[in-house]
N, C-alpha and C positions, 0 to 999 in steps of 0.2 A: 900913379892913379890918384894920389892925394892932391896933386896939382890940379887935377880935373874935378875934384870934389866928388869922386865916385866911391861907393861903399864896396870895397873888395870882398867883403863877406856876404854880399847879397847875391842870390841867384835870381836872375831876371826871369820873367815868365817865358820868354823866348828860349833862353838857355835850358830851362827846366823842360820845356816841351821837346826840345831836341834830345836831351838826355833820356827822357822817358820813352821817346819813340825809337831811339837807336840802341839803347842798352838791351832790351829784350832780344833783338836780332843777334847781337854779338854774343849774348849768353847762350842762346840756342845753338849758334854755330859752334861755339867752343864746347858746349856739352856734347854735340854730335861727334866731336873729335876726342871726347873723353877728358877735356880740360875743365876742371872745376875749381882749381886752386885760385883763390882770390875773389870768387863770386860773392861770398858773404861780405867781404870787406868792401866790395863795389856797391852792393845794395844797401849796406848799413847807413851811410850818410843820406841816401835818398829817402829811406824809410823815416829816418830821424827828421829830415826837413818836412816831409809830408805830415808827420805827427805834430810838428809845430803848427803847421797851417790848419790842420783839422785833427785834433787829438782823438785817439781811439775812444769808442763809446764806453769802454770799461775803465778808462782812466778817471780817477777822482778829480774833481775840480781843484785848480790851483797847483797841479803838478806840472 
């Protein structure tokens, strides 16, 4: 990836939209089967990334 000058830490808008549209379906299907292990770990990076893009209203400026 470095040869192509891409940022491997960046989530593109397309990748984010696919993640956000497919993850709820997977989580619902797994929940219906009683599988919840790992759900919080799956959602944590998404919430973190979205908080970077638009910080929660209760977050103080500069955090």
